[in-house]
mmJSON file of the N, C-alpha and C atoms, coordinates in Angstrom:
{"data_MODEL":{"atom_site":{
"group_PDB":["ATOM","ATOM","ATOM","ATOM","ATOM","ATOM","ATOM","ATOM","ATOM","ATOM","ATOM","ATOM","ATOM","ATOM","ATOM","ATOM","ATOM","ATOM","ATOM","ATOM","ATOM","ATOM","ATOM","ATOM","ATOM","ATOM","ATOM","ATOM","ATOM","ATOM","ATOM","ATOM","ATOM","ATOM","ATOM","ATOM","ATOM","ATOM","ATOM","ATOM","ATOM","ATOM","ATOM","ATOM","ATOM","ATOM","ATOM","ATOM","ATOM","ATOM","ATOM","ATOM","ATOM","ATOM","ATOM","ATOM","ATOM","ATOM","ATOM","ATOM","ATOM","ATOM","ATOM","ATOM","ATOM","ATOM","ATOM","ATOM","ATOM","ATOM","ATOM","ATOM","ATOM","ATOM","ATOM","ATOM","ATOM","ATOM","ATOM","ATOM","ATOM","ATOM","ATOM","ATOM","ATOM","ATOM","ATOM","ATOM","ATOM","ATOM","ATOM","ATOM","ATOM","ATOM","ATOM","ATOM","ATOM","ATOM","ATOM","ATOM","ATOM","ATOM","ATOM","ATOM","ATOM","ATOM","ATOM","ATOM","ATOM","ATOM","ATOM","ATOM","ATOM","ATOM","ATOM","ATOM","ATOM","ATOM","ATOM","ATOM","ATOM","ATOM","ATOM","ATOM","ATOM","ATOM","ATOM","ATOM","ATOM","ATOM","ATOM","ATOM","ATOM","ATOM","ATOM","ATOM","ATOM","ATOM","ATOM","ATOM","ATOM"],
"id":[1,2,3,4,5,6,7,8,9,10,11,12,13,14,15,16,17,18,19,20,21,22,23,24,25,26,27,28,29,30,31,32,33,34,35,36,37,38,39,40,41,42,43,44,45,46,47,48,49,50,51,52,53,54,55,56,57,58,59,60,61,62,63,64,65,66,67,68,69,70,71,72,73,74,75,76,77,78,79,80,81,82,83,84,85,86,87,88,89,90,91,92,93,94,95,96,97,98,99,100,101,102,103,104,105,106,107,108,109,110,111,112,113,114,115,116,117,118,119,120,121,122,123,124,125,126,127,128,129,130,131,132,133,134,135,136,137,138,139,140,141],
"type_symbol":["N","C","C","N","C","C","N","C","C","N","C","C","N","C","C","N","C","C","N","C","C","N","C","C","N","C","C","N","C","C","N","C","C","N","C","C","N","C","C","N","C","C","N","C","C","N","C","C","N","C","C","N","C","C","N","C","C","N","C","C","N","C","C","N","C","C","N","C","C","N","C","C","N","C","C","N","C","C","N","C","C","N","C","C","N","C","C","N","C","C","N","C","C","N","C","C","N","C","C","N","C","C","N","C","C","N","C","C","N","C","C","N","C","C","N","C","C","N","C","C","N","C","C","N","C","C","N","C","C","N","C","C","N","C","C","N","C","C","N","C","C"],
"label_atom_id":["N","CA","C","N","CA","C","N","CA","C","N","CA","C","N","CA","C","N","CA","C","N","CA","C","N","CA","C","N","CA","C","N","CA","C","N","CA","C","N","CA","C","N","CA","C","N","CA","C","N","CA","C","N","CA","C","N","CA","C","N","CA","C","N","CA","C","N","CA","C","N","CA","C","N","CA","C","N","CA","C","N","CA","C","N","CA","C","N","CA","C","N","CA","C","N","CA","C","N","CA","C","N","CA","C","N","CA","C","N","CA","C","N","CA","C","N","CA","C","N","CA","C","N","CA","C","N","CA","C","N","CA","C","N","CA","C","N","CA","C","N","CA","C","N","CA","C","N","CA","C","N","CA","C","N","CA","C","N","CA","C","N","CA","C"],
"label_alt_id":[null,null,null,null,null,null,null,null,null,null,null,null,null,null,null,null,null,null,null,null,null,null,null,null,null,null,null,null,null,null,null,null,null,null,null,null,null,null,null,null,null,null,null,null,null,null,null,null,null,null,null,null,null,null,null,null,null,null,null,null,null,null,null,null,null,null,null,null,null,null,null,null,null,null,null,null,null,null,null,null,null,null,null,null,null,null,null,null,null,null,null,null,null,null,null,null,null,null,null,null,null,null,null,null,null,null,null,null,null,null,null,null,null,null,null,null,null,null,null,null,null,null,null,null,null,null,null,null,null,null,null,null,null,null,null,null,null,null,null,null,null],
"label_comp_id":["GLY","GLY","GLY","GLN","GLN","GLN","ARG","ARG","ARG","ARG","ARG","ARG","VAL","VAL","VAL","ILE","ILE","ILE","THR","THR","THR","ALA","ALA","ALA","SER","SER","SER","ALA","ALA","ALA","GLY","GLY","GLY","LEU","LEU","LEU","THR","THR","THR","PRO","PRO","PRO","ARG","ARG","ARG","PRO","PRO","PRO","ASP","ASP","ASP","ALA","ALA","ALA","GLN","GLN","GLN","GLY","GLY","GLY","GLU","GLU","GLU","HIS","HIS","HIS","PRO","PRO","PRO","GLN","GLN","GLN","GLY","GLY","GLY","ASP","ASP","ASP","PRO","PRO","PRO","HIS","HIS","HIS","PHE","PHE","PHE","TRP","TRP","TRP","LEU","LEU","LEU","ASP","ASP","ASP","PRO","PRO","PRO","ASN","ASN","ASN","ASN","ASN","ASN","VAL","VAL","VAL","VAL","VAL","VAL","LYS","LYS","LYS","TYR","TYR","TYR","VAL","VAL","VAL","GLU","GLU","GLU","ASN","ASN","ASN","ILE","ILE","ILE","ARG","ARG","ARG","ASN","ASN","ASN","GLY","GLY","GLY","LEU","LEU","LEU"],
"label_asym_id":["A","A","A","A","A","A","A","A","A","A","A","A","A","A","A","A","A","A","A","A","A","A","A","A","A","A","A","A","A","A","A","A","A","A","A","A","A","A","A","A","A","A","A","A","A","A","A","A","A","A","A","A","A","A","A","A","A","A","A","A","A","A","A","A","A","A","A","A","A","A","A","A","A","A","A","A","A","A","A","A","A","A","A","A","A","A","A","A","A","A","A","A","A","A","A","A","A","A","A","A","A","A","A","A","A","A","A","A","A","A","A","A","A","A","A","A","A","A","A","A","A","A","A","A","A","A","A","A","A","A","A","A","A","A","A","A","A","A","A","A","A"],
"label_entity_id":["1","1","1","1","1","1","1","1","1","1","1","1","1","1","1","1","1","1","1","1","1","1","1","1","1","1","1","1","1","1","1","1","1","1","1","1","1","1","1","1","1","1","1","1","1","1","1","1","1","1","1","1","1","1","1","1","1","1","1","1","1","1","1","1","1","1","1","1","1","1","1","1","1","1","1","1","1","1","1","1","1","1","1","1","1","1","1","1","1","1","1","1","1","1","1","1","1","1","1","1","1","1","1","1","1","1","1","1","1","1","1","1","1","1","1","1","1","1","1","1","1","1","1","1","1","1","1","1","1","1","1","1","1","1","1","1","1","1","1","1","1"],
"label_seq_id":[1,1,1,2,2,2,3,3,3,4,4,4,5,5,5,6,6,6,7,7,7,8,8,8,9,9,9,10,10,10,11,11,11,12,12,12,13,13,13,14,14,14,15,15,15,16,16,16,17,17,17,18,18,18,19,19,19,20,20,20,21,21,21,22,22,22,23,23,23,24,24,24,25,25,25,26,26,26,27,27,27,28,28,28,29,29,29,30,30,30,31,31,31,32,32,32,33,33,33,34,34,34,35,35,35,36,36,36,37,37,37,38,38,38,39,39,39,40,40,40,41,41,41,42,42,42,43,43,43,44,44,44,45,45,45,46,46,46,47,47,47],
"pdbx_PDB_ins_code":[null,null,null,null,null,null,null,null,null,null,null,null,null,null,null,null,null,null,null,null,null,null,null,null,null,null,null,null,null,null,null,null,null,null,null,null,null,null,null,null,null,null,null,null,null,null,null,null,null,null,null,null,null,null,null,null,null,null,null,null,null,null,null,null,null,null,null,null,null,null,null,null,null,null,null,null,null,null,null,null,null,null,null,null,null,null,null,null,null,null,null,null,null,null,null,null,null,null,null,null,null,null,null,null,null,null,null,null,null,null,null,null,null,null,null,null,null,null,null,null,null,null,null,null,null,null,null,null,null,null,null,null,null,null,null,null,null,null,null,null,null],
"Cartn_x":[16.039,15.65,14.247,13.532,11.977,12.163,11.186,11.359,10.667,10.955,10.347,9.827,8.608,8.386,8.524,9.128,9.173,8.578,7.536,6.991,7.622,8.519,9.235,8.167,7.063,6.139,5.516,5.604,4.931,5.12,4.247,4.151,4.054,3.779,3.793,2.409,1.77,0.384,0.477,-0.457,-0.338,-0.992,-0.517,-0.796,-2.728,-3.332,-4.853,-5.355,-4.58,-5.18,-5.272,-6.352,-6.54,-6.499,-5.997,-5.901,-5.981,-6.565,-6.391,-6.56,-5.749,-5.466,-5.572,-5.194,-5.09,-6.242,-7.481,-8.756,-8.308,-7.53,-7.253,-6.489,-5.793,-4.804,-3.404,-2.502,-1.123,-0.22,-0.073,0.876,2.469,2.689,4.134,5.057,5.361,6.071,7.243,8.186,9.542,9.729,8.576,9.094,9.299,9.167,9.316,10.722,11.868,13.123,12.903,11.927,11.909,11.375,10.877,10.205,11.497,12.774,13.928,14.085,14.493,14.67,13.843,12.624,11.585,11.898,12.001,12.216,13.369,14.236,15.49,15.239,15.048,14.315,13.735,12.457,11.725,12.537,13.425,14.048,15.289,15.835,16.842,16.149,15.246,14.346,13.752,13.585,12.896,13.851,15.317,16.471,16.575],
"Cartn_y":[-73.379,-73.493,-72.92,-73.093,-72.384,-71.295,-70.163,-68.759,-68.892,-67.917,-67.91,-66.422,-66.438,-65.168,-64.694,-63.75,-63.528,-62.151,-62.433,-60.979,-60.457,-59.523,-58.711,-57.988,-57.995,-57.309,-58.231,-59.306,-60.67,-60.16,-60.414,-60.181,-58.538,-57.855,-56.267,-55.989,-54.916,-54.586,-53.256,-53.039,-51.804,-50.567,-49.32,-48.391,-48.154,-48.107,-48.044,-46.785,-45.843,-44.523,-44.537,-44.704,-44.812,-43.68,-43.525,-42.352,-42.61,-41.591,-41.794,-42.985,-43.626,-44.948,-46.087,-45.922,-46.943,-47.196,-47.567,-47.654,-48.447,-49.781,-50.689,-50.21,-49.278,-48.81,-48.296,-47.796,-47.538,-48.409,-49.177,-50.42,-49.827,-48.324,-47.955,-48.398,-49.616,-50.031,-49.512,-49.29,-49.048,-47.719,-46.851,-45.398,-45.217,-46.794,-46.498,-47.514,-46.856,-47.34,-48.94,-48.329,-49.684,-50.893,-50.814,-52.16,-52.787,-52.138,-52.71,-54.124,-54.225,-55.175,-56.531,-56.462,-57.402,-57.547,-56.705,-56.999,-57.628,-57.665,-58.332,-59.902,-59.982,-61.202,-62.147,-61.219,-62.231,-62.392,-61.556,-61.692,-63.06,-62.798,-63.707,-65.205,-65.473,-66.348,-66.907,-66.363,-66.76,-67.217,-66.999,-67.333,-68.597],
"Cartn_z":[64.194,65.573,65.536,66.481,66.77,67.518,66.907,67.443,68.838,69.602,70.893,71.094,71.842,72.379,73.705,74.165,75.614,75.841,76.776,77.362,78.319,78.018,79.037,80.114,79.718,81.078,81.746,81.622,82.488,83.971,84.348,85.836,86.619,85.445,85.67,85.375,86.172,85.754,85.196,84.141,83.658,84.329,84.424,85.562,84.808,85.949,85.582,85.002,84.796,84.32,82.79,82.13,80.937,80.28,79.055,78.19,76.597,76.238,74.744,74.227,73.479,72.774,73.656,74.794,75.799,76.788,76.357,77.44,78.543,78.088,79.609,80.339,80.02,81.096,80.469,80.943,80.478,80.156,78.705,78.771,78.842,79.11,78.86,79.977,80.443,81.42,81.578,80.633,80.632,80.586,80.959,81.604,82.893,83.592,84.921,85.124,85.685,85.814,86.957,87.862,88.768,88.163,86.918,86.247,85.456,85.257,84.323,84.971,86.237,86.864,86.3,86.474,86.078,84.595,83.757,82.438,82.346,82.973,82.831,83.135,84.428,84.628,83.963,83.001,82.075,80.964,80.455,79.448,79.318,80.745,81.109,81.148,81.777,81.721,80.795,79.755,78.467,77.362,77.891,76.878,77.15],
"occupancy":[1.0,1.0,1.0,1.0,1.0,1.0,1.0,1.0,1.0,1.0,1.0,1.0,1.0,1.0,1.0,1.0,1.0,1.0,1.0,1.0,1.0,1.0,1.0,1.0,1.0,1.0,1.0,1.0,1.0,1.0,1.0,1.0,1.0,1.0,1.0,1.0,1.0,1.0,1.0,1.0,1.0,1.0,1.0,1.0,1.0,1.0,1.0,1.0,1.0,1.0,1.0,1.0,1.0,1.0,1.0,1.0,1.0,1.0,1.0,1.0,1.0,1.0,1.0,1.0,1.0,1.0,1.0,1.0,1.0,1.0,1.0,1.0,1.0,1.0,1.0,1.0,1.0,1.0,1.0,1.0,1.0,1.0,1.0,1.0,1.0,1.0,1.0,1.0,1.0,1.0,1.0,1.0,1.0,1.0,1.0,1.0,1.0,1.0,1.0,1.0,1.0,1.0,1.0,1.0,1.0,1.0,1.0,1.0,1.0,1.0,1.0,1.0,1.0,1.0,1.0,1.0,1.0,1.0,1.0,1.0,1.0,1.0,1.0,1.0,1.0,1.0,1.0,1.0,1.0,1.0,1.0,1.0,1.0,1.0,1.0,1.0,1.0,1.0,1.0,1.0,1.0],
"B_iso_or_equiv":[0.0,0.0,0.0,0.0,0.0,0.0,0.0,0.0,0.0,0.0,0.0,0.0,0.0,0.0,0.0,0.0,0.0,0.0,0.0,0.0,0.0,0.0,0.0,0.0,0.0,0.0,0.0,0.0,0.0,0.0,0.0,0.0,0.0,0.0,0.0,0.0,0.0,0.0,0.0,0.0,0.0,0.0,0.0,0.0,0.0,0.0,0.0,0.0,0.0,0.0,0.0,0.0,0.0,0.0,0.0,0.0,0.0,0.0,0.0,0.0,0.0,0.0,0.0,0.0,0.0,0.0,0.0,0.0,0.0,0.0,0.0,0.0,0.0,0.0,0.0,0.0,0.0,0.0,0.0,0.0,0.0,0.0,0.0,0.0,0.0,0.0,0.0,0.0,0.0,0.0,0.0,0.0,0.0,0.0,0.0,0.0,0.0,0.0,0.0,0.0,0.0,0.0,0.0,0.0,0.0,0.0,0.0,0.0,0.0,0.0,0.0,0.0,0.0,0.0,0.0,0.0,0.0,0.0,0.0,0.0,0.0,0.0,0.0,0.0,0.0,0.0,0.0,0.0,0.0,0.0,0.0,0.0,0.0,0.0,0.0,0.0,0.0,0.0,0.0,0.0,0.0],
"pdbx_formal_charge":[null,null,null,null,null,null,null,null,null,null,null,null,null,null,null,null,null,null,null,null,null,null,null,null,null,null,null,null,null,null,null,null,null,null,null,null,null,null,null,null,null,null,null,null,null,null,null,null,null,null,null,null,null,null,null,null,null,null,null,null,null,null,null,null,null,null,null,null,null,null,null,null,null,null,null,null,null,null,null,null,null,null,null,null,null,null,null,null,null,null,null,null,null,null,null,null,null,null,null,null,null,null,null,null,null,null,null,null,null,null,null,null,null,null,null,null,null,null,null,null,null,null,null,null,null,null,null,null,null,null,null,null,null,null,null,null,null,null,null,null,null],
"auth_seq_id":[1,1,1,2,2,2,3,3,3,4,4,4,5,5,5,6,6,6,7,7,7,8,8,8,9,9,9,10,10,10,11,11,11,12,12,12,13,13,13,14,14,14,15,15,15,16,16,16,17,17,17,18,18,18,19,19,19,20,20,20,21,21,21,22,22,22,23,23,23,24,24,24,25,25,25,26,26,26,27,27,27,28,28,28,29,29,29,30,30,30,31,31,31,32,32,32,33,33,33,34,34,34,35,35,35,36,36,36,37,37,37,38,38,38,39,39,39,40,40,40,41,41,41,42,42,42,43,43,43,44,44,44,45,45,45,46,46,46,47,47,47],
"auth_comp_id":["GLY","GLY","GLY","GLN","GLN","GLN","ARG","ARG","ARG","ARG","ARG","ARG","VAL","VAL","VAL","ILE","ILE","ILE","THR","THR","THR","ALA","ALA","ALA","SER","SER","SER","ALA","ALA","ALA","GLY","GLY","GLY","LEU","LEU","LEU","THR","THR","THR","PRO","PRO","PRO","ARG","ARG","ARG","PRO","PRO","PRO","ASP","ASP","ASP","ALA","ALA","ALA","GLN","GLN","GLN","GLY","GLY","GLY","GLU","GLU","GLU","HIS","HIS","HIS","PRO","PRO","PRO","GLN","GLN","GLN","GLY","GLY","GLY","ASP","ASP","ASP","PRO","PRO","PRO","HIS","HIS","HIS","PHE","PHE","PHE","TRP","TRP","TRP","LEU","LEU","LEU","ASP","ASP","ASP","PRO","PRO","PRO","ASN","ASN","ASN","ASN","ASN","ASN","VAL","VAL","VAL","VAL","VAL","VAL","LYS","LYS","LYS","TYR","TYR","TYR","VAL","VAL","VAL","GLU","GLU","GLU","ASN","ASN","ASN","ILE","ILE","ILE","ARG","ARG","ARG","ASN","ASN","ASN","GLY","GLY","GLY","LEU","LEU","LEU"],
"auth_asym_id":["A","A","A","A","A","A","A","A","A","A","A","A","A","A","A","A","A","A","A","A","A","A","A","A","A","A","A","A","A","A","A","A","A","A","A","A","A","A","A","A","A","A","A","A","A","A","A","A","A","A","A","A","A","A","A","A","A","A","A","A","A","A","A","A","A","A","A","A","A","A","A","A","A","A","A","A","A","A","A","A","A","A","A","A","A","A","A","A","A","A","A","A","A","A","A","A","A","A","A","A","A","A","A","A","A","A","A","A","A","A","A","A","A","A","A","A","A","A","A","A","A","A","A","A","A","A","A","A","A","A","A","A","A","A","A","A","A","A","A","A","A"],
"auth_atom_id":["N","CA","C","N","CA","C","N","CA","C","N","CA","C","N","CA","C","N","CA","C","N","CA","C","N","CA","C","N","CA","C","N","CA","C","N","CA","C","N","CA","C","N","CA","C","N","CA","C","N","CA","C","N","CA","C","N","CA","C","N","CA","C","N","CA","C","N","CA","C","N","CA","C","N","CA","C","N","CA","C","N","CA","C","N","CA","C","N","CA","C","N","CA","C","N","CA","C","N","CA","C","N","CA","C","N","CA","C","N","CA","C","N","CA","C","N","CA","C","N","CA","C","N","CA","C","N","CA","C","N","CA","C","N","CA","C","N","CA","C","N","CA","C","N","CA","C","N","CA","C","N","CA","C","N","CA","C","N","CA","C","N","CA","C"],
"pdbx_PDB_model_num":[1,1,1,1,1,1,1,1,1,1,1,1,1,1,1,1,1,1,1,1,1,1,1,1,1,1,1,1,1,1,1,1,1,1,1,1,1,1,1,1,1,1,1,1,1,1,1,1,1,1,1,1,1,1,1,1,1,1,1,1,1,1,1,1,1,1,1,1,1,1,1,1,1,1,1,1,1,1,1,1,1,1,1,1,1,1,1,1,1,1,1,1,1,1,1,1,1,1,1,1,1,1,1,1,1,1,1,1,1,1,1,1,1,1,1,1,1,1,1,1,1,1,1,1,1,1,1,1,1,1,1,1,1,1,1,1,1,1,1,1,1]
}}}
């Protein structure tokens, strides 16, 4: 079969506070438990 790429963070906006190695904003969505629902929906829809 063909490999799929699922972007679990689709539809989420990075935190705007840029720091260190993340000048475009903080990409660490998984640190916010409120984002877990969106992750699960994106993964489910991608499978």
